[in-house]
MDTraj code that builds the backbone (N, CA, C; nanometers):
import mdtraj as md
import numpy as np

residues = "UNK UNK UNK UNK UNK UNK UNK UNK UNK UNK UNK UNK UNK UNK UNK UNK UNK UNK UNK UNK UNK UNK UNK UNK UNK UNK UNK UNK UNK UNK UNK UNK UNK UNK UNK UNK UNK UNK UNK UNK UNK UNK UNK UNK UNK UNK UNK UNK UNK UNK UNK UNK UNK UNK UNK UNK UNK UNK UNK UNK UNK UNK UNK UNK UNK UNK UNK UNK UNK UNK UNK UNK UNK UNK UNK UNK UNK UNK UNK UNK UNK UNK UNK UNK".split()
xyz = np.array([
    [1.0765, 0.2274, 0.6300],
    [1.1611, 0.1951, 0.5416],
    [1.1466, 0.2140, 0.3834],
    [1.2274, 0.3566, 0.3615],
    [1.1652, 0.3659, 0.2035],
    [1.2302, 0.2589, 0.1486],
    [1.3119, 0.2469, 0.2446],
    [1.4874, 0.1397, 0.1057],
    [1.3780, 0.0054, 0.1248],
    [1.4112, -0.0394, 0.2484],
    [1.2835, -0.1509, 0.2010],
    [1.1744, -0.2132, 0.1229],
    [1.0462, -0.0741, 0.1303],
    [0.9356, -0.0292, 0.0194],
    [0.9986, -0.0708, -0.0743],
    [1.0532, -0.0539, -0.1088],
    [1.1867, 0.0046, -0.3130],
    [1.2439, -0.1754, -0.3069],
    [1.3303, -0.1874, -0.1857],
    [1.3440, -0.2780, -0.2318],
    [1.2407, -0.4054, -0.2851],
    [1.1610, -0.4234, -0.1816],
    [1.0265, -0.5461, -0.2419],
    [0.9842, -0.5180, -0.3755],
    [0.9323, -0.3942, -0.4380],
    [0.9414, -0.3362, -0.5478],
    [1.0063, -0.3686, -0.6378],
    [1.1230, -0.3482, -0.6502],
    [1.1705, -0.3715, -0.7532],
    [1.1895, -0.5711, -0.7399],
    [1.1817, -0.6033, -0.6105],
    [1.1746, -0.7604, -0.6200],
    [1.0608, -0.8449, -0.7241],
    [0.9620, -0.7600, -0.7005],
    [0.8578, -0.7911, -0.7429],
    [0.8643, -0.7790, -0.8853],
    [1.0031, -0.6655, -0.9516],
    [0.9035, -0.6361, -1.0845],
    [1.0218, -0.7556, -1.1434],
    [1.1426, -0.7623, -1.0975],
    [1.2973, -0.8648, -1.1491],
    [1.1442, -1.0300, -1.1292],
    [1.1169, -1.0311, -1.0473],
    [1.0324, -1.1831, -1.0755],
    [0.9014, -1.1548, -1.1641],
    [0.8779, -1.0935, -1.2488],
    [0.7653, -1.0473, -1.3967],
    [0.7026, -0.9583, -1.2972],
    [0.6400, -0.9511, -1.1465],
    [0.5100, -0.8787, -1.1761],
    [0.4698, -0.6765, -1.2608],
    [0.3366, -0.6800, -1.3289],
    [0.3893, -0.5483, -1.3781],
    [0.3233, -0.4714, -1.2721],
    [0.4191, -0.3850, -1.2369],
    [0.3765, -0.2937, -1.1854],
    [0.2667, -0.2497, -1.0953],
    [0.1989, -0.2056, -1.2007],
    [0.0396, -0.1557, -1.2124],
    [-0.0364, -0.2592, -1.1743],
    [0.0118, -0.3264, -1.1041],
    [-0.0648, -0.4620, -1.0513],
    [0.0370, -0.5019, -0.8819],
    [0.0931, -0.3878, -0.8541],
    [0.2392, -0.4394, -0.7358],
    [0.1122, -0.4209, -0.6318],
    [-0.0021, -0.2966, -0.6547],
    [-0.0303, -0.2637, -0.5092],
    [-0.0979, -0.3550, -0.4693],
    [-0.2016, -0.3718, -0.5800],
    [-0.3194, -0.5090, -0.5311],
    [-0.2704, -0.5576, -0.4986],
    [-0.1391, -0.6683, -0.5371],
    [-0.0897, -0.7648, -0.4881],
    [-0.0279, -0.8024, -0.3728],
    [0.0156, -0.6654, -0.2668],
    [0.0546, -0.6275, -0.1829],
    [-0.0689, -0.6009, -0.0627],
    [-0.1537, -0.5646, -0.1212],
    [-0.3410, -0.5583, -0.0848],
    [-0.3388, -0.6943, 0.0041],
    [-0.4052, -0.7773, -0.1547],
    [-0.3703, -0.8840, -0.1090],
    [-0.3269, -1.0002, -0.0092],
    [-0.1424, -0.9923, -0.0228],
    [-0.0017, -0.9955, 0.0884],
    [-0.0979, -0.9812, 0.2149],
    [-0.0911, -0.8593, 0.2376],
    [-0.0839, -0.8134, 0.4055],
    [-0.2084, -0.9270, 0.4418],
    [-0.3983, -0.8668, 0.3729],
    [-0.4807, -0.8798, 0.3705],
    [-0.5241, -1.0912, 0.3937],
    [-0.3251, -1.1419, 0.3755],
    [-0.3351, -1.3151, 0.3967],
    [-0.2766, -1.3632, 0.5031],
    [-0.1893, -1.2296, 0.4789],
    [-0.1217, -1.2440, 0.6736],
    [-0.2101, -1.1964, 0.8347],
    [-0.2828, -1.0720, 0.7785],
    [-0.2925, -1.0531, 0.9487],
    [-0.4507, -1.1382, 0.8962],
    [-0.5534, -1.2030, 0.8266],
    [-0.6106, -1.3066, 0.8741],
    [-0.5880, -1.3996, 0.9529],
    [-0.4330, -1.4700, 0.9313],
    [-0.4053, -1.5509, 0.9779],
    [-0.2783, -1.5290, 1.0093],
    [-0.2413, -1.4641, 1.0866],
    [-0.0681, -1.4664, 1.0888],
    [-0.0572, -1.5618, 1.1104],
    [-0.0708, -1.6903, 1.1655],
    [0.0255, -1.7773, 1.2732],
    [-0.0229, -1.9018, 1.0637],
    [-0.0346, -1.8773, 0.9160],
    [-0.0322, -1.9704, 0.8503],
    [0.1621, -1.9192, 0.7633],
    [0.1310, -2.0635, 0.7379],
    [0.2856, -2.0368, 0.6951],
    [0.3036, -2.0060, 0.5131],
    [0.4002, -2.0778, 0.5070],
    [0.4478, -2.0008, 0.3497],
    [0.3733, -2.0573, 0.1981],
    [0.3391, -2.2022, 0.2779],
    [0.2506, -2.2475, 0.1070],
    [0.1158, -2.2397, 0.1660],
    [0.0755, -2.1532, 0.2684],
    [-0.0760, -2.1402, 0.2438],
    [-0.0509, -2.0021, 0.2186],
    [0.0538, -1.9360, 0.2538],
    [0.0196, -1.7925, 0.1907],
    [-0.0441, -1.7789, 0.0435],
    [0.0619, -1.8900, 0.0611],
    [0.0553, -1.9431, -0.1708],
    [-0.0403, -2.0055, -0.2047],
    [-0.0479, -2.0665, -0.1326],
    [-0.1835, -2.1239, -0.2027],
    [-0.2638, -2.0175, -0.1934],
    [-0.3067, -1.9850, -0.0751],
    [-0.4571, -1.8364, -0.0895],
    [-0.4041, -1.7635, -0.1483],
    [-0.3097, -1.6551, -0.1728],
    [-0.3216, -1.5280, -0.3239],
    [-0.3568, -1.6262, -0.4772],
    [-0.3139, -1.7898, -0.5033],
    [-0.3144, -1.8293, -0.6402],
    [-0.4479, -1.8510, -0.6023],
    [-0.5118, -1.8567, -0.4699],
    [-0.6571, -1.8649, -0.4849],
    [-0.7274, -1.7379, -0.5353],
    [-0.6942, -1.6342, -0.5147],
    [-0.7404, -1.5066, -0.4962],
    [-0.6362, -1.4882, -0.6055],
    [-0.6553, -1.5866, -0.7030],
    [-0.6510, -1.4785, -0.8517],
    [-0.4964, -1.4587, -0.8875],
    [-0.3616, -1.5016, -0.8142],
    [-0.2763, -1.4519, -0.8340],
    [-0.2119, -1.6336, -0.8602],
    [-0.2875, -1.6740, -0.9406],
    [-0.1558, -1.8381, -0.9564],
    [-0.0743, -1.8598, -1.0505],
    [-0.0110, -1.6442, -1.1232],
    [0.0268, -1.6442, -1.2956],
    [0.1503, -1.5951, -1.1559],
    [0.2226, -1.5649, -1.0264],
    [0.2887, -1.5554, -0.9941],
    [0.2905, -1.6789, -0.8462],
    [0.4482, -1.6490, -0.7950],
    [0.4467, -1.8041, -0.7335],
    [0.5783, -1.7108, -0.6455],
    [0.5184, -1.6986, -0.4931],
    [0.5840, -1.6116, -0.4094],
    [0.7017, -1.6479, -0.3522],
    [0.7541, -1.6432, -0.2889],
    [0.9473, -1.6750, -0.3082],
    [0.9596, -1.6512, -0.1635],
    [0.9987, -1.7281, -0.0814],
    [1.0268, -1.7189, 0.1041],
    [1.0898, -1.5507, 0.0997],
    [1.1635, -1.5517, 0.0947],
    [1.2080, -1.4267, 0.0582],
    [1.1365, -1.3777, 0.0182],
    [1.0437, -1.3160, -0.0606],
    [1.0099, -1.2196, -0.0847],
    [0.8741, -1.1734, 0.0213],
    [0.7889, -1.3003, 0.0727],
    [0.7611, -1.3114, 0.2083],
    [0.8031, -1.1862, 0.3031],
    [0.8832, -1.2847, 0.3023],
    [0.9648, -1.2465, 0.4775],
    [1.0065, -1.0879, 0.4112],
    [1.0224, -1.0191, 0.2987],
    [1.0714, -0.8570, 0.2742],
    [0.9474, -0.8293, 0.2665],
    [0.8347, -0.8847, 0.2152],
    [0.7095, -0.7770, 0.2555],
    [0.6454, -0.7690, 0.3619],
    [0.6647, -0.9251, 0.5012],
    [0.5564, -0.8796, 0.6427],
    [0.6952, -0.8239, 0.7154],
    [0.8216, -0.7760, 0.6685],
    [0.8410, -0.6529, 0.7804],
    [0.8504, -0.4843, 0.6641],
    [0.8261, -0.5282, 0.5886],
    [0.7552, -0.3922, 0.5392],
    [0.6073, -0.3541, 0.6366],
    [0.5464, -0.4408, 0.6306],
    [0.4418, -0.4757, 0.6442],
    [0.4312, -0.3412, 0.7948],
    [0.5810, -0.4065, 0.9131],
    [0.5309, -0.4480, 0.9871],
    [0.6392, -0.2837, 1.0355],
    [0.6484, -0.2793, 1.0275],
    [0.7830, -0.0912, 0.9581],
    [0.7450, -0.0362, 0.9053],
    [0.6200, -0.0015, 0.8147],
    [0.5954, 0.1320, 0.7568],
    [0.4304, 0.1466, 0.7307],
    [0.3752, 0.0023, 0.7192],
    [0.2196, -0.0162, 0.7947],
    [0.1732, 0.0427, 0.6565],
    [0.0651, -0.0882, 0.5562],
    [0.0195, -0.0241, 0.4478],
    [-0.0244, -0.0011, 0.4128],
    [-0.0781, 0.1947, 0.4371],
    [-0.1188, 0.2707, 0.4664],
    [0.0415, 0.3401, 0.3795],
    [0.1144, 0.3527, 0.4216],
    [0.3109, 0.4037, 0.4175],
    [0.3172, 0.3240, 0.3128],
    [0.3339, 0.2527, 0.2678],
    [0.3811, 0.0861, 0.1332],
    [0.2665, 0.1857, 0.0290],
    [0.1532, 0.1935, 0.0374],
    [0.1330, 0.2775, -0.0847],
    [0.1246, 0.3819, -0.1193],
    [0.1407, 0.4786, -0.0097],
    [0.1694, 0.5901, -0.1072],
    [0.3292, 0.5422, -0.1730],
    [0.3979, 0.5095, -0.0998],
    [0.5124, 0.4335, -0.2138],
    [0.4647, 0.3832, -0.3240],
    [0.3899, 0.3385, -0.3688],
    [0.4135, 0.2658, -0.4433],
    [0.3349, 0.3844, -0.5877],
    [0.3405, 0.4645, -0.5271],
    [0.2640, 0.5706, -0.6278],
    [0.3581, 0.6055, -0.7130],
    [0.3784, 0.5319, -0.8459],
    [0.4425, 0.5637, -0.9107],
    [0.4629, 0.7528, -0.9523],
])
top = md.Topology()
chain = top.add_chain()
for i, resn in enumerate(residues, 1):
    res = top.add_residue(resn, chain, resSeq=i)
    for name in ("N", "CA", "C"):
        top.add_atom(name, md.element.get_by_symbol(name[0]), res)
traj = md.Trajectory(xyz[None], top)
């Protein structure tokens, strides 16, 4: 669903994320979830911080939205939609 992707991008931008780094953040987020699908919200956030995203605080709703995008679109479709 393209609409979910647009909502995710807009949400990340509103949280202060630079549009140029959104594709990299989303890749790191998906890889974090794929590596351990049963990881909790706090662990995902901590792992993203360890990858250098410590200036961004992921909230639970954004994580839910991203997970839904991954399940619905897959990363390749999501990356295609991120090309501005």
